[in-house]
Structure formats: structure tokens, C-alpha cells
N, C-alpha and C positions, 0 to 999 in steps of 0.2 A: 295655367291653361291659356290665359290671355296673351302671355308672351309667346308661347309656341304657336298659338293661333295667328299671331301677327305675321309670322314668317313661313309657316308650314301649312300646306293644304291637308295633309294627312290627318285623318281622324285618330288613327292609331297613335301618332306622336302626341297629339293633344291629350288623349285619354291617359297615355303613359305618363306624361308630365303632370297631369292632374292627380293621378294615383301617387306618384312620387312626392308631389307637394303635400298630399294628405298625410302620408307616412312621416315625412320629415317635419311637417308643421305640427303634427300631433306630438311627436317626440320633443320638439323645441318648446311647445307650450307646456308640456308636462315638466320638463327640466326647469324651465323658468319659474313655473308655479311652485315646484318643489323647493328650489333655492329661496324664493321669496318667503314662502310660508315657514320654512325651516329657520331662516334668519329671524323672522318674527317670533318663532317659538324660542329660539335662543335668548332673544331680548327679554321675553316674558319670563323665562326661567331664571335669568339673572336677576330680574326685578323681584321674583318670589324669594330667591335666596337672600337678597338684600333685606327684604322685609322680615324674613325669618331671623336674620341676625339681630334686628332691632326688637322683634317680638320673639323671645326665646321659645315660647310654647309652640310656635309653628302651626298655630290653629288654622285649619282650612287649607293647608298646602296641597293636599291630595285633590280637594275640590277644585282649587285653582288650576292644577295641572290637567285635570279632566276636561276643563272648559277650553283649553288651548286647541287650536286647529291641528289636525293631523296632516303633516306634509305629504304623506303617501296618498291619503284620500284626496287632497287638493290636486295633486299631480294627476291622478287617475281621472278625476272629474274634468280637469282642463283638457286632457288628451281626448276624452270621449266627446266633450262638447265641440272641440275643433274638428274631430272626425265626422261627426254628424253634419256640421256646417259645411265641410268640404265635400261631402257626398252629394249634396243637393245639386250644385252645378255640374259635378262629374256625371251624375246620372242623366241630367238634362242634355248634356253634350253627347252622350253615348248614342243617341237615336237620330242625330241630324247629320246628314252627309255634306250638305253645302256649307263651306267654311264660313262665309259671311253671316249666314243665318245662324250657324252654330255659335259664332262669337257673340252675336246679338242676344241669343237665348241665354248663353252663359252669363252675360252682363246683367240681363233682366232678372234671371232667376237668382243670381248672387245678390243683386240689389234687394230683392224681396226678402231673401233670407237674412241679410244684414239688418234690414229694417225690423224684421220680426225678432231677431235675436237681441237687438237693442232694446226693444220693448219688453221682452221677457226678463232681461237683465235688470231693467229699471223697476219692473214690478217686484222681482225678488229682492232687490236692494231698497225698495220703497223710495225711489227717486223719481223726478219728473220724467214721464214716459216719452213725451214728444221730443224733448231735448236729447235724451239718450238715443232714441231712434235715429234722429238726424245726425248726431255725432258719429255713431257707428257707420251709418250709410256714407257719410262724406269721407270718413277714414278709408272705407272699402273702395270708394270711387277713386280716391287718390292713389291707393295701392295698385288698382287695376290699370289706371292711366299711366303710371310710372312704368309698370311692368310691360305693358303693351308698347308704350313709346320708346323705351330704351331698347327693347328687343327689335322693334321695327327699325330703329336707327342703326343698330349694330348689323342687322341682317341686310339693310340697304347699302351699308358701307362695304359690303363684300366680305365680311368676316364670318361667313357661314361655315358651319362644321359638317 
């Protein structure tokens, strides 16, 4: 949304880009999470098999398998979390006609959401909240700045589509 907002006045183009980003981002996050968790699952299963070979009885193998994360659940959770996060600036932008104000509102609302999600993640993971909030916020700011800057640069170079 920041990139399209950098070069287009149209609220429709910005909202469409935001919606496309939501869909593609949710799928990307889900696929990445699935691959990551499934890889971890494979590693853990190989370890269980190695331990079973050493311990012929195979005691507790089913218990160990049940404790492993489910790649499908992880992928779904990741896609849903991304979608919820992406909806916040998308909804905020939907009601503002002036492009500059819309960009500012998207940046502020996205920043607040990033900060909040960093805090929630830290609380769920039992890690330092402030550090996580700042890390997620700065990462988001960098992504917004790069997207805005590169699109503005390309747009001002006359490479409009």
C-alpha cells in the first residue's frame, strides 16, 4: 500500500494493492511456516527413530510424536495472523480520500499494529516485551520505507505502467 500510495492518487489502486498484498502475504507466510515446521517435524522424527534403534522397546514413541507441532496448524495460524495484521491498515485506508493523509494514517496504524503484535508475540513466547515490540516496529518501518522509496524512485524515473 505504501508503494502504490507513493506514486498513485487513486484510493482504488491502493486498496487493491493492499488486498493483493494481504492474499499473497498470507499464502507466503503459510507456505514458509509449513516448510519450516515440516522440516523440524522431519528432524524430530528422525531423532525418534534413532532413539528407537538404540532403545528397542520404543517406549514413549507415540507420546513424542504427539508433542510435535503440526505443520498444517502452524501454516493456518501464520496465514490468519498475517491476514489480521494486514486488514488493519487496509481498513484504515479505505475511508480516507486524500492521498497524503491516507499514507500517513496507513503508516501510523501499521506502526501501532506492529508494536502491538510484537508485544503479543513476546508475551506468548515469554520473552522481553519492549525489545520485541521495538524489533518488530523497526523491521516494519524498514519494509515500509524501502517499498515507498523504491516505488517512488521507479515512478519518478518514468517507468510507470
